[in-house]
C-alpha positions in Angstrom: 0.0 0.1 0.0 1.6 3.7 -0.9 2.9 5.2 2.2 4.6 8.3 3.5 7.5 7.7 5.3 7.4 10.1 8.4 10.1 10.7 10.4 10.3 13.1 13.6 13.5 13.7 15.3 12.6 15.1 18.6 14.3 16.2 21.7 15.0 12.6 23.0 14.2 10.2 20.0 13.8 9.5 16.6 10.1 8.3 15.6 9.2 6.9 12.4 6.0 5.7 11.1 4.5 4.7 7.7 1.2 6.6 7.0 -1.2 5.6 4.4 -3.2 8.0 2.1 -6.2 7.1 4.3 -4.5 8.4 7.4 -3.9 5.0 9.0 -0.4 4.4 10.7 0.8 1.2 9.4 3.9 0.8 11.6 6.0 2.5 14.0 9.4 2.4 15.2 11.8 4.7 17.3 15.4 5.1 18.7 16.5 7.3 21.2 19.8 9.5 21.6 21.5 11.4 24.3 21.7 14.9 25.4 24.9 16.3 26.7 24.4 18.9 29.6 26.8 21.2 31.4 26.6 22.9 34.6 26.9 26.6 32.7 23.5 25.8 31.1 24.5 23.9 28.0 22.7 21.4 26.2 24.2 19.7 23.0 23.4 16.5 21.1 25.7 14.7 18.4 24.3 14.7 14.9 25.8 11.5 14.1 23.3 10.0 16.8 20.4 11.6 14.8 21.6 9.8 12.1 22.1 6.8 13.7 18.8 6.9 15.4 16.8 7.5 12.1 18.5 4.5 10.4 17.6 2.2 13.1 14.1 3.5 13.5 13.5 3.1 9.5 15.4 -0.2 9.1 13.2 -1.8 11.9 10.3 -0.1 10.2 10.8 -1.3 6.7 12.2 -4.9 8.0 9.2 -6.9 7.5 7.8 -4.7 4.3 8.0 -6.9 1.2 8.9 -4.0 -1.1 9.6 -0.4 -0.5 8.8 0.8 -4.0 5.7 2.2 -2.7 7.0 4.8 -0.5 5.7 8.0 -1.7 8.0 10.2 0.3 10.2 10.6 3.1 8.9 13.4 5.2 10.9 15.3 7.7 10.3 17.2 11.1 11.8 17.5 14.0 12.8 19.7 17.4 13.5 23.3 16.4 15.6 26.4 17.3 18.8 24.2 17.3 22.0 25.6 15.8 24.1 23.3 14.0 27.5 24.6 11.9 28.3 22.8 8.7 31.2 23.0 6.4 31.3 21.0 3.0 31.3 17.7 4.7 28.6 18.0 7.4 28.4 19.4 11.0 31.6 20.3 12.5 30.4 20.6 16.3 27.6 19.3 18.3 24.3 20.7 17.6 23.3 23.5 20.4 20.1 22.9 21.2 17.0 25.0 22.0 17.2 24.6 25.7 20.8 25.8 25.7 21.0 29.0 28.0 24.8 30.0 27.7 24.2 32.7 25.3 22.6 35.2 27.7 25.4 37.9 27.6 25.1 37.6 23.9 21.1 38.1 23.7 21.7 41.1 25.7 24.4 42.7 23.4 22.4 41.9 20.6 19.4 43.7 22.0 21.7 46.8 22.6 23.3 46.8 19.3 20.0 46.9 17.6 18.6 49.3 19.9 21.2 51.6 19.1 20.2 51.5 15.7 16.7 52.3 16.5 15.3 48.5 16.2 13.5 46.4 18.6 14.8 42.8 18.1 11.5 41.7 19.9 9.4 43.6 17.6 11.1 42.7 14.6 10.7 38.8 15.5 7.4 39.1 17.1 8.7 37.2 20.0 10.6 37.8 22.9 14.2 37.1 22.4 16.7 35.5 25.0 19.6 33.4 25.5 17.8 30.4 23.8 17.9 32.4 20.6 20.0 30.8 17.8 21.4 34.4 16.8 22.8 34.5 20.3 23.9 31.1 20.4 26.2 31.9 17.2 27.3 35.2 18.6 28.4 33.3 21.7 30.6 31.0 19.4 32.1 34.2 17.7 33.1 35.4 21.2 34.2 32.2 22.6 35.5 29.9 19.7 36.0 32.2 16.6 37.9 29.6 14.9 35.1 27.2 14.7 32.5 29.9 13.7 35.2 30.8 11.2 35.2 27.0 9.8 31.4 27.3 9.3 30.1 27.3 5.6 26.4 27.2 6.4 24.1 26.6 9.3 20.9 24.6 9.7 18.4 25.2 12.6 17.2 21.4 13.5 17.8 17.8 13.0 15.2 17.7 10.1 17.5 20.3 8.2 20.4 18.6 9.2 18.8 15.4 7.4 18.1 17.1 4.3 21.5 18.5 4.1 23.2 15.0 4.7 20.6 13.6 1.9 22.2 15.9 -0.3 19.5 18.5 -0.8 21.4 21.6 0.3 20.6 23.7 3.3 16.6 24.2 4.1 14.8 25.6 6.9 10.9 25.7 7.1 9.4 28.9 8.0 7.8 27.7 11.5 11.5 26.6 12.6 13.0 29.8 11.0 10.6 32.0 13.2 11.8 30.2 16.4 15.6 31.2 15.7 15.4 34.8 16.5 16.4 35.7 13.0 13.2 35.6 11.1 11.5 39.2 10.4 7.7 38.7 11.5 6.3 40.9 8.9 8.4 39.9 5.8 9.3 36.4 6.6 12.5 36.7 5.7 15.7 36.4 7.6 16.8 39.4 8.8 20.4 41.0 7.8 20.4 43.4 10.8 20.1 40.6 13.3 22.4 38.3 11.5 24.9 41.3 11.4 24.4 41.7 15.1 25.0 38.2 15.6 28.0 38.2 13.6 26.7 35.7 11.1 27.1 35.9 7.5 23.7 36.1 5.8 25.1 33.6 3.1 25.4 30.9 5.7 21.5 30.9 6.4 19.5 28.3 4.9 17.1 28.8 1.9 13.6 28.8 3.2 10.6 26.6 2.1 7.3 28.2 0.7 4.9 25.8 1.6 3.6 23.8 4.2 5.4 20.5 2.9 8.0 21.0 0.3 10.1 18.6 -2.0 13.7 19.7 -1.5 15.2 16.8 -3.5 15.2 13.1 -4.0 17.2 10.4 -2.3 20.3 9.1 -3.9 21.9 5.6 -3.8 23.7 6.8 -0.7 20.5 7.2 1.1 20.3 3.3 1.5 23.5 3.2 3.5 23.0 6.5 5.4 19.1 5.9 6.3 18.1 2.6 4.8 15.9 4.4 2.2 15.9 3.2 -1.6 16.9 5.6 -4.3 14.5 8.1 -5.6 12.0 8.7 -3.1 11.1 12.5 -2.8 12.4 14.3 0.5 9.7 16.7 1.8 10.5 19.3 4.4 7.3 19.4 6.7 6.8 21.9 9.4 9.1 21.8 12.6 7.6 19.9 15.2 5.6 22.6 16.4 3.6 23.2 13.1 3.7 19.6 12.4 2.2 18.8 15.6 -0.7 21.4 15.3 -1.2 20.0 11.6 -1.6 16.7 13.0 -3.8 17.5 15.8 -6.1 20.1 14.5 -4.8 21.6 11.1 -3.1 25.1 10.1 -6.5 27.4 9.1 -7.1 30.3 11.3 -9.2 29.5 14.3 -7.7 26.0 14.5 -6.1 25.4 18.1 -5.5 22.8 20.6 -4.1 22.8 24.4 -1.7 20.4 25.5 -1.2 19.2 29.1 1.9 17.1 29.6 4.8 18.0 31.8 4.8 21.5 30.4 1.7 22.9 28.9 0.7 25.3 26.1 -2.0 26.3 24.0 -1.6 26.7 20.2 -3.5 28.6 18.0 -3.4 29.6 14.4 -4.1 33.4 14.3 -4.1 36.1 11.6 -0.9 37.5 10.8 -1.7 40.8 12.3 0.0 41.3 15.7 3.1 40.2 14.8 4.5 43.5 12.6 5.7 45.5 15.6 3.5 44.8 18.7 5.8 42.7 20.2 7.9 43.9 23.2 10.3 43.1 25.8 8.7 41.8 29.1 11.5 40.8 31.6 9.1 40.0 34.3 6.0 40.3 36.1 4.9 43.2 38.7 7.4 45.9 39.2 9.3 45.0 36.1 9.5 46.8 33.1 7.0 46.3 30.0 9.4 47.7 27.1 6.8 48.0 24.4 8.6 48.8 21.2 7.0 49.6 17.7 8.8 48.8 14.5 10.3 51.9 14.6 12.1 51.4 17.9 10.4 53.7 19.9 9.4 52.4 23.4 6.9 53.1 26.4 7.5 51.8 29.7 4.7 50.4 31.5 5.0 49.3 35.2 2.8 47.7 37.7 0.5 44.7 38.0 -2.2 45.8 36.0 0.2 46.8 33.1 2.2 43.5 33.4 -1.0 41.5 33.1 -2.9 43.6 30.6 0.0 43.7 28.1 1.2 40.2 28.4 0.0 39.2 24.7 1.5 42.4 23.2 4.7 41.9 24.9 5.4 39.0 22.6 4.9 36.4 25.7 3.6 34.0 23.3 5.6 32.5 20.8 4.5 33.7 17.2 5.6 31.0 14.6 5.5 31.6 10.7 3.6 29.2 8.5 4.1 28.8 4.8 5.2 31.8 3.1 2.6 34.2 1.5 -0.1 32.9 4.1 -1.7 35.6 6.2 -1.6 33.0 9.3 0.8 32.8 12.4 1.1 29.8 14.8 0.7 31.4 18.3 2.1 29.2 21.4 1.4 30.2 24.8 3.5 27.9 26.8 3.5 27.3 30.7 6.7 25.8 32.1 4.6 23.6 34.5 1.2 21.9 33.8 1.5 18.1 34.5 4.6 18.9 36.8 2.4 21.4 38.8 -0.3 18.6 39.2 2.6 16.1 40.4 4.2 18.6 42.5 0.9 19.1 44.0 0.0 15.7 44.5 3.3 15.0 46.2 3.0 17.9 48.4 -0.6 18.2 49.2 -2.1 14.9 48.6 0.7 12.5 50.3 2.0 11.4 47.0 -1.3 10.1 45.7 -1.0 9.0 42.2 -3.2 10.4 39.3 -6.0 7.8 39.5 -6.2 8.3 43.2 -6.3 12.1 43.1 -8.7 11.9 40.2 -11.3 9.7 42.5 -10.8 12.3 45.5 -11.7 15.1 42.9 -14.8 13.2 41.8 -15.9 12.8 45.4 -15.3 16.6 46.2 -17.4 17.6 42.7 -20.1 15.1 43.9 -20.5 17.0 47.3 -19.8 20.5 46.1 -20.6 20.7 42.6 -18.9 22.2 39.4 -17.4 25.3 40.0 -14.4 27.6 41.2 -12.7 26.2 44.4 -12.8 29.8 45.7 -8.8 29.6 45.8 -6.6 31.2 43.2 -3.5 29.4 42.4 -0.5 29.8 40.0 1.3 26.8 39.0 4.6 28.6 38.2 6.9 26.0 40.2 9.6 26.6 37.6 9.2 30.3 36.7 6.9 31.1 33.8 6.5 32.0 30.2 3.1 32.4 30.0 1.0 34.6 30.5 4.2 36.5 32.0 7.8 35.8 31.2 9.5 35.7 34.7 11.9 33.1 35.9 11.9 34.0 39.1 8.2 33.5 39.8 7.1 30.7 41.9 3.8 28.9 42.3 1.0 30.3 45.1 -2.4 29.3 46.4 -4.2 32.2 47.9 -7.4 32.5 49.5 -7.4 29.5 52.0 -10.0 29.7 55.1 -10.6 27.2 58.0 -12.3 24.7 55.9 -10.0 24.5 53.1 -8.6 20.8 52.6 -5.8 19.5 50.7 -8.2 18.3 47.8 -9.3 21.9 47.4 -5.8 23.4 47.2 -5.0 20.4 44.7 -8.3 21.2 42.5 -7.0 24.9 42.7 -3.6 24.0 41.0 -5.4 22.3 38.3 -7.7 25.4 38.0 -4.7 27.5 37.8 -3.3 25.7 34.6 -7.0 25.9 33.3 -7.1 29.8 33.7 -3.4 30.2 32.3 -4.6 28.3 29.2 -7.5 30.3 28.9 -5.8 33.4 29.0 -4.6 32.9 25.7 -7.5 34.0 24.4 -7.7 31.7 21.4 -9.8 32.5 18.1 -13.0 31.1 18.0 -12.8 27.8 15.9 -13.4 28.0 12.4 -15.9 24.9 12.6 -18.4 27.5 13.9 -17.3 30.9 12.5 -20.4 33.0 10.9 -22.5 29.7 10.5 -24.5 29.7 13.6 -23.2 26.6 14.8 -21.2 25.8 18.0 -17.5 26.3 17.7 -15.3 23.1 17.1 -14.5 21.8 20.6 -10.8 22.5 22.0 -8.8 19.7 21.4 -6.7 18.4 24.5 -3.7 16.4 24.1 -0.9 15.1 26.5 -1.1 13.0 29.8 -3.4 15.3 31.3 -6.2 14.7 29.1 -6.7 11.5 30.7 -8.1 13.1 33.9 -11.7 13.5 33.6 -12.0 16.0 36.3 -9.3 18.2 34.9 -11.2 18.3 31.6 -14.3 19.4 33.2 -12.1 22.1 34.9 -10.9 23.0 31.3 -14.2 23.3 29.8 -15.6 25.5 32.6 -12.7 27.9 32.7 -12.4 28.2 29.1 -16.3 28.1 28.5 -15.8 25.7 25.7 -16.4 21.9 25.0 -13.1 20.1 25.2 -12.2 16.8 23.7 -9.5 14.6 24.7 -7.2 13.4 21.7 -4.4 10.9 21.9 -1.7 13.2 20.2 1.2 10.4 20.4 1.1 10.3 16.4 0.5 14.1 15.8 3.8 15.5 14.5 3.9 12.2 12.1 0.2 12.5 10.9 1.4 16.4 10.5 4.2 15.0 8.2 2.0 12.9 6.2 -0.5 16.0 5.4 2.4 18.0 4.6 3.8 15.4 2.1 0.4 14.8 0.6 0.1 18.4 0.0 3.7 18.7 -1.5 3.1 15.8 -3.8 -0.4 17.1 -4.9 -1.4 13.6 -4.1 -5.1 13.0 -3.4 -5.8 11.6 0.4 -8.4 11.2 3.2 -6.1 12.0 5.8 -7.6 14.0 8.7 -6.0 15.5 11.7 -6.5 13.7 14.9 -9.1 16.0 16.3 -11.3 15.5 13.3 -11.6 11.8 13.9 -14.2 9.8 15.7 -13.4 9.0 19.5 -11.9 10.7 22.4 -13.9 11.9 25.6 -15.8 15.1 25.1 -16.8 17.3 27.9 -19.1 20.4 27.9 -18.7 23.2 30.0 -21.3 23.9 32.8 -23.0 27.2 32.2 -23.0 28.3 35.9 -19.5 27.3 36.5 -18.1 28.9 33.2 -19.7 32.0 34.6 -18.2 32.0 38.0 -14.9 31.2 36.4 -15.1 33.9 33.7 -15.7 36.4 36.6 -12.2 35.3 38.1 -10.1 35.8 34.9 -8.7 39.1 36.0 -7.9 38.5 39.3 -6.2 35.3 38.2 -4.1 37.3 35.8 -3.4 40.2 38.3 -1.8 37.3 40.8 1.0 36.8 38.7 2.2 40.4 39.2 1.1 40.3 42.7 3.4 37.4 43.8 6.3 38.8 41.7 6.0 41.9 43.9 5.8 40.2 47.1 9.2 38.1 46.0 10.7 41.2 45.0 10.5 42.4 48.6 12.7 39.4 50.0 
């Protein structure tokens, strides 16, 4: 049966799958690889490990396949915001990962250099830029290892781009990955010469940008058999980076498509109109008492301080990531990310419920709801045990629960932590689903993926807090399904592949109208709590 060979090179493993044109997954395989971390914030992987893992997974996947001639394409996605330095023979150093934080000084220097020229780095890119920017990473290498940067003949920004290069396709980058590098202008969708110069990066070293959701960048040659176990002549499709591929695989990439993720971290991803990324971003360096430096495209700035300003300007400040989609489209992918979602729930069970497991905690939540009904706990909580990225960016912020009284019990506080995650996601304010726009129909349910989606009480809270029907989706294959959809588009191949949220099955939960109204009334207070907690922490 004709299938797309989909490969997702994630943070810890290469995952491969064969996806048919009907959307069925005919086989899966994976192989892990290590990450090397350093005490000073470094995080690196060996690109050769990516190749070995990809070959192992693909070989296992194709081992029992009678013939590989019906492979329609090899479609690639993977982690984004990595920096790889290449010469004519391949990578010349370990890949610096998106989680590497060693370039803090260099990020500040890029901000300062661009500011002196009347340009805001944040406004230009539509996202707050920091040490994890690939531009800052490269500037750090220029400063600390000029010999290495001097030998560089090209750069790519993730394992998918690296594999495409290793397969002889040249240097490519999809717009979604490019938007995560700190080098892409949000308004034009092109790499910025000003940012590259500030980073000490020759523009000629930058990869070419693809122009479609999925683009054929080459075909496998005879060497691909030894490199990856893939026969010659197979089209190679570069799909969006993992954030885009996952969104495509869960809900699609049209304006109004959105989903929530409840894993160790959490996020709400929404496809929005491009407006709002052409100078509305700014530099938010913390919650209450810290400056919200709102810069326009002309570099002018206003300084807003205090609790109300910090909360009210969170979105304008570029606290969400705004990632480009296919060139020429009027859409961006907005990702509003919490540093702790499931991690906050794990902490709360350990700290408040005596180490109860998820099932036991859910049972206690069910008992509580049976006694007291659906609705707010009467407490307000922040889940920010590791700091926060949305709705504020503040690495020093910490979790809080306020409003306890003499009748407050441990299960109430645990429920409040889950509510806090839901309120943070709801504050992302995603656009209404396109399924109901202008038709008088109810909007499409909010798809919810990740381990937290297995909790029925948490789903009910999320439905009540957002005021939307929610639906649990098994997102394990999401990026791979997204790869298949991107490949089918690139090949102009007829298909019936559906995003996971459009398929049958999965638990759906409608909001309780009374509970939804009560939660909506708390939204402003919950947003203000971020600033209040930050202000208190600043006093000690």
